[in-house]
Each structure stands twice: as C-alpha cells, then as structure tokens.
C-alpha positions in Angstrom: 159.1 152.1 81.2 158.3 154.0 77.8 162.2 155.0 77.7 163.7 151.3 78.1 160.9 149.9 75.5 162.0 152.5 72.7 165.6 151.9 73.8 165.2 148.3 73.2 163.6 148.9 69.8 166.5 151.3 68.9 163.9 154.1 68.8 164.6 157.8 69.0 162.0 159.5 72.3 163.0 162.7 71.5 160.2 164.7 71.1 157.6 161.9 72.5 153.9 163.2 72.9 150.8 161.6 74.4 148.2 160.9 71.6 145.5 158.8 73.7 144.8 157.0 76.9 141.6 155.0 76.7 142.1 151.2 76.1 145.5 151.8 75.5 148.3 154.1 76.6 149.3 155.8 72.8 152.3 157.8 72.3 153.9 159.1 69.0 157.4 159.5 68.5 157.8 162.3 65.8 161.6 161.8 65.3 161.6 157.9 64.7 161.4 156.3 61.2 160.8 158.2 58.4 157.6 159.7 59.3 157.2 158.9 63.0 156.1 155.8 65.0 153.2 155.4 67.3 153.6 153.4 70.5 151.1 151.4 72.1 151.4 150.3 75.4 149.2 147.7 76.6 148.8 145.6 79.8 151.0 142.7 80.1 148.3 140.1 79.6 147.2 141.4 76.4 150.5 140.0 75.1 148.8 137.5 72.8 146.7 139.7 71.6 149.7 142.2 70.6 151.6 139.6 69.0 148.7 138.7 66.9 148.1 142.1 65.9 151.6 142.2 64.4 151.6 139.3 62.5 148.3 139.6 61.3 149.2 142.7 59.8 152.1 141.7 58.3 150.1 138.8 56.3 147.3 141.6 55.5 149.9 143.9 53.8 151.0 141.0 51.9 147.9 140.5 50.3 147.8 144.1 49.5 144.8 145.0 52.1 145.1 148.6 53.0 146.1 148.3 57.1 148.1 150.3 59.2 151.5 148.5 59.4 153.7 147.6 62.1 157.0 149.9 62.4 159.8 147.6 61.3 161.7 147.1 64.8 161.9 144.1 66.9 158.4 143.4 69.0 156.1 143.0 70.7 158.3 144.1 74.0 157.1 143.2 76.9 158.6 145.2 80.1 157.4 144.7 84.0 153.4 145.0 83.5 153.2 145.7 80.2 153.2 145.0 76.4 154.5 147.5 73.7 153.8 147.8 70.2 155.6 149.8 67.4 153.3 151.2 64.2 154.1 153.2 61.4 152.5 157.1 62.1 150.0 158.2 59.7 149.5 162.0 59.5 146.1 163.4 59.1 146.5 167.1 58.6 143.6 167.6 60.2 141.2 166.0 57.1 138.6 164.7 59.6 138.0 161.1 60.1 137.0 158.9 56.6 133.6 158.1 56.0 131.8 155.2 56.4 131.8 154.4 52.6 135.5 153.9 52.9 134.8 151.7 55.8 132.4 149.7 54.1 134.6 148.8 51.1 137.6 148.3 53.4 135.4 145.4 55.4 134.0 144.2 52.1 137.8 143.5 50.8 139.1 141.9 54.3 135.4 139.7 54.3 136.7 138.2 51.2 140.3 137.3 52.0 141.0 133.6 52.9 141.9 132.2 56.3 145.1 133.9 57.5 147.7 131.7 58.6 147.6 133.2 62.0 146.1 131.6 65.1 142.7 133.7 65.5 140.4 132.9 68.7 136.7 132.0 67.7 134.7 135.5 68.2 133.0 135.5 71.7 131.4 138.7 72.3 131.4 140.2 75.5 133.5 137.4 77.2 135.4 139.8 79.7 132.5 141.8 80.5 130.9 140.2 83.4 134.4 139.9 85.0 134.8 144.0 84.2 131.1 144.9 86.0 131.1 142.7 88.9 134.8 144.1 89.7 133.6 147.6 89.1 133.1 149.9 92.3 132.0 152.3 90.4 128.3 151.8 89.8 125.2 151.4 92.3 124.8 147.8 92.6 121.3 147.1 91.1 123.3 148.9 87.5 126.0 146.2 88.0 123.2 143.2 88.5 121.2 144.7 85.4 124.5 145.0 83.2 125.1 141.1 84.1 121.7 140.5 83.5 121.6 141.9 79.9 124.8 140.5 79.2 123.2 137.0 79.3 120.1 137.7 77.7 121.8 139.0 74.5 124.2 136.2 74.4 121.3 134.0 74.7 119.8 135.7 72.1 123.0 136.1 69.9 123.4 131.9 69.7 120.2 131.7 67.9 120.9 134.3 65.8 120.9 132.7 61.7 124.3 134.8 59.9 123.4 135.5 56.4 126.8 136.5 55.3 128.4 133.5 57.1 131.6 133.2 59.3 135.1 134.2 58.5 137.9 136.5 59.2 136.4 140.0 61.4 138.4 142.9 62.4 136.6 142.7 65.5 136.1 146.8 66.4 135.8 147.9 63.1 134.1 151.3 63.0 135.1 154.7 60.8 137.0 156.2 63.9 139.6 152.7 63.5 140.3 154.2 59.2 143.0 156.6 58.9 143.9 158.4 55.5 147.1 157.4 54.2 147.7 160.0 51.6 144.5 159.9 49.4 143.9 156.1 50.1 142.2 154.9 53.4 143.8 152.4 56.1 142.2 150.3 58.5 143.7 150.3 62.1 143.4 149.2 65.4 143.7 145.8 65.3 143.9 144.4 68.9 140.3 142.2 68.7 140.3 140.2 65.3 138.4 137.1 65.2 136.8 134.1 63.3 133.3 134.7 63.4 130.0 136.1 61.6 130.7 138.7 59.3 128.0 140.8 60.5 129.7 141.7 63.8 131.7 144.0 61.9 129.1 145.9 60.4 126.9 146.1 63.4 129.4 148.9 64.6 128.8 151.5 61.9 125.0 151.0 62.7 125.4 151.6 66.6 127.1 154.6 65.3 124.0 155.7 63.4 122.0 155.2 66.8 123.9 156.3 69.4 126.7 159.0 68.1 124.8 160.7 65.0 126.0 158.8 62.2 123.6 160.3 59.4 121.3 158.0 57.2 123.6 158.8 54.1 126.9 157.9 55.7 124.9 154.3 56.4 123.5 154.3 53.2 127.0 154.8 51.7 128.2 152.3 53.9 126.1 149.4 53.4 126.1 150.6 49.5 130.1 150.3 49.5 129.7 146.9 51.4 127.2 145.0 49.3 124.8 144.4 51.7 122.2 146.4 54.0 122.9 145.1 57.5 119.4 147.4 58.4 117.2 144.8 56.8 118.2 142.0 58.9 116.3 141.2 62.0 119.1 140.2 64.2 121.1 143.6 64.0 119.3 144.6 67.0 121.0 142.1 69.4 124.3 142.8 67.7 123.8 147.1 68.2 122.6 146.2 72.0 125.6 143.5 72.4 128.2 146.7 70.7 126.2 149.0 73.3 127.5 146.6 76.4 130.9 146.3 74.7 131.5 150.2 74.6 131.2 150.7 78.4 134.4 148.2 79.0 136.9 151.3 78.4 134.6 153.4 80.7 134.5 151.3 83.6 138.0 150.7 83.8 138.9 154.7 83.1 136.1 155.1 86.0 138.3 153.0 88.3 141.1 154.6 87.9 139.4 157.8 88.7 138.6 159.3 85.6 135.5 161.7 86.6 134.4 162.5 82.8 134.5 159.0 82.0 132.4 158.0 85.4 129.7 160.5 84.2 129.6 159.4 80.8 129.5 155.6 82.1 126.5 156.6 84.1 124.7 158.4 81.6 124.6 155.5 79.2 123.9 152.7 82.2 121.0 154.9 82.7 119.9 155.3 79.0 120.4 151.4 78.6 118.0 150.5 81.6 115.3 153.1 80.4 115.5 151.3 77.0 116.1 154.9 75.0 118.4 155.6 72.1 119.6 158.8 73.2 122.8 160.0 71.8 126.5 159.4 73.7 129.3 161.6 73.9 132.4 160.0 72.6 135.1 160.9 75.3 
C-alpha cells in the first residue's frame, strides 16, 4: 500500500523509515524531494480530514503563517482502506521540542487570521469518544460506563461556558509537541483537527501539559505571555483541561485494541487517575 501510494505520487521509496505509529502511521522518505518527505497513512474514513489539512496549510502558507507544508505532489491518495498525505520533512537535529512560548506566539498569530476559504467543521469536543469507548474490549465495564458518563457531564458543562476570546479558526490539537524547528524558526504542524470554535480550546492543551506531563510554571508563563492572555485566570479552564484528559485516551484505546500492551497499561493508569480525581503525571508513549 505504501509503495503504491508513493508510486502514485512519483516519490522515491528508497530508504523509507517508520517515524511513528500512534493515531496515524507516519514514515520518512529520506531520498524524496529536497530534504525528504513525510508520509502520513490514515484510515479511509479520514479522507475529508486529510484533504482539509492539505488545503488549509496551503492557504496558511499564503498568509505567511509558519506551518508545516504539504509536499508538492497530487494528494491525498486513497488506496483500499487508507488515505495518504505527503508533507515536507523538517529535520530537528536533536534540538528538542520548541518551548511553549513559541506555541503561544504561533497561536496568537493563528487566532488573528481571517476566516479561511476552506470549509471548517464547528468544534465538537469528544464527538467520537463515546463510540470509541463503547467499542473498547480492553477496559473493565465499570470504567467504560464511567468514561461515557464523564463525557456527558463535561459536555454539559462545556455548553454552559462563556468564552472571553470568542470563536475563530482553531488548530484543534495545539500543544508544544506539534511544533517543529524550521532552521531558527518554529512551525506548527499536525493539521488533522482544525475547526471553527472557541479559541480557549487551543490554549487548554498546554495548560493540561503542566498538570499531566510536567510542563513547568515558567513554560506556562512564557506561553501565556507570548499569547497575550493567561487562560489559568479563566474559571472555565478546568472543564477544558478535563475534556483534554479524555481526548488523549482515544488513541490509547485504539492502540490497546490492536494489542499494544504498553498503551493498554498507560490507558489503565490514566483511567484510574481520572476516576480517583487526582492529577498525577502521565507518561507520553
């Protein structure tokens, strides 16, 4: 399938390297293009999402916004049960993930852009989460029922919130791990979940990183300063952080269903911490 997709796009498969297997399968074609091409393989059901990511990033690049850019090939490519997109590769040279302050500045710029000429869905937090949980066979039944009930309560709370930053184009999965070095600059990547919705949703992910993944107070301060607004001062942030907590479980549920024992172990640990109401650190695997 990968070979057929690359042949369709006219790209060299020599030296292909797997990069990641999480929500999508991601590969690097080191000999393709000027500096390599990244191949993202998703399920065919993500075809509309894949096309939107390509169209939106082309528009963002025209606006001068620093984003990951699609490779200059005909795409997306749909084969069998998969949809494949191709992206420029940004070599990181072991520099580490850009700091949260970089993301704050990028989101400030993104949220000031006009409405794009690309059809965006209205934001719908946890829209598929109940289906994923219901279909799961790895968690005990009481855990599954609790997660479905928790989702319902959080969505009820969400719809009561008043958002001071208003609605606009949001990235949908903005956190420092989705930023990359581009020379001395930083670009925002992973455009699978853009939407039109409350801007605070893009800020909550980094705040959740401080609670669950050890992001320091200094980093959160830098993030807020670069964005020009501190979401920690807003009463609704806890609801958005808890929504993000549930959102992060989806990929672990899917991986556990495929027999990934490490994902299953981390999934169980996260669910126990949620049910216990604690804020212990989680492991990013």
